[in-house]
C-alpha positions as CSV (number, residue, x, y, z in Angstrom):
1,M,-4.1,-102.1,-110.0
2,K,-5.1,-100.1,-106.7
3,K,-7.7,-97.9,-107.4
4,G,-8.4,-95.5,-104.4
5,I,-6.3,-93.0,-102.2
6,S,-4.3,-94.7,-100.4
7,A,-3.9,-94.3,-96.2
8,Q,-0.2,-93.2,-96.6
9,T,-1.4,-90.2,-98.7
10,L,-4.1,-89.7,-97.1
11,I,-1.7,-89.4,-94.1
12,L,0.6,-87.3,-95.6
13,V,-2.5,-84.5,-97.0
14,G,-3.4,-84.3,-93.2
15,A,0.2,-83.8,-92.3
16,V,0.9,-81.1,-94.3
17,F,-2.6,-79.4,-94.0
18,G,-2.2,-79.8,-89.9
19,T,1.1,-77.8,-90.2
20,A,-0.5,-75.4,-92.3
21,S,-3.2,-74.6,-89.9
22,L,-0.6,-74.5,-87.5
23,Q,0.7,-71.2,-88.7
24,G,0.3,-68.0,-87.9
25,C,1.1,-64.9,-90.0
26,V,1.1,-61.2,-88.0
27,S,1.3,-57.5,-90.2
28,R,0.3,-55.1,-88.1
29,Y,1.3,-50.9,-88.9
30,A,0.7,-47.2,-87.5
31,K,1.5,-44.2,-88.4
32,L,2.2,-41.6,-85.7
33,E,2.7,-37.9,-85.2
34,E,4.4,-35.7,-83.2
35,P,1.6,-32.9,-82.6
36,T,3.8,-29.9,-82.1
37,S,6.6,-30.7,-84.7
38,K,4.4,-33.0,-87.4
39,N,7.1,-35.5,-87.3
40,Q,5.6,-38.7,-88.3
41,L,7.6,-42.1,-87.6
42,V,6.1,-45.9,-88.5
43,C,5.7,-49.1,-87.0
44,H,5.8,-51.6,-89.2
45,H,5.6,-55.8,-88.0
46,T,5.1,-58.4,-89.7
47,G,5.8,-61.7,-88.3
48,W,4.9,-66.2,-89.9
49,G,4.7,-69.1,-87.5
50,W,3.9,-70.5,-84.2
51,L,7.3,-67.9,-83.0
52,G,7.4,-65.5,-85.5
53,A,3.8,-63.9,-86.1
54,P,3.7,-63.5,-81.5
55,L,6.9,-61.8,-81.7
56,A,5.8,-59.8,-84.0
57,S,2.6,-58.8,-82.6
58,Y,4.6,-58.1,-79.1
59,N,7.5,-56.1,-80.6
60,H,5.1,-53.6,-83.1
61,S,3.3,-52.7,-79.5
62,Q,6.1,-51.4,-78.0
63,C,6.7,-49.7,-80.9
64,V,3.6,-48.0,-80.3
65,E,4.1,-47.6,-77.0
66,D,7.1,-46.3,-76.6
67,L,6.6,-44.0,-79.0
68,Q,3.6,-41.9,-77.4
69,E,5.4,-42.0,-74.2
70,K,7.5,-39.3,-76.1
71,G,3.9,-37.0,-77.5
72,Y,3.4,-38.9,-80.8
73,Q,-0.5,-40.1,-81.8
74,I,-1.3,-42.6,-83.8
75,I,-3.2,-41.0,-87.2
76,E,-3.4,-44.3,-89.2
77,G,-3.6,-47.8,-89.0
78,D,-4.0,-49.9,-85.8
């Protein structure tokens, strides 16, 4: 009977941890308020992985930018 960890097991463990390290996540939140009406809106975006994280970040930035163009101001978060 062989003792120790086989090379195949080490490769498998390395592949799992290597893949996990390439996965990213993002969760962005901002509450904005229109000063005159006191109307409040929230931009909240979450994404996982090499594609989801950048998309969530981009969509969040667009949400905040669009509301700021309409006169909203960030009151919480971001």
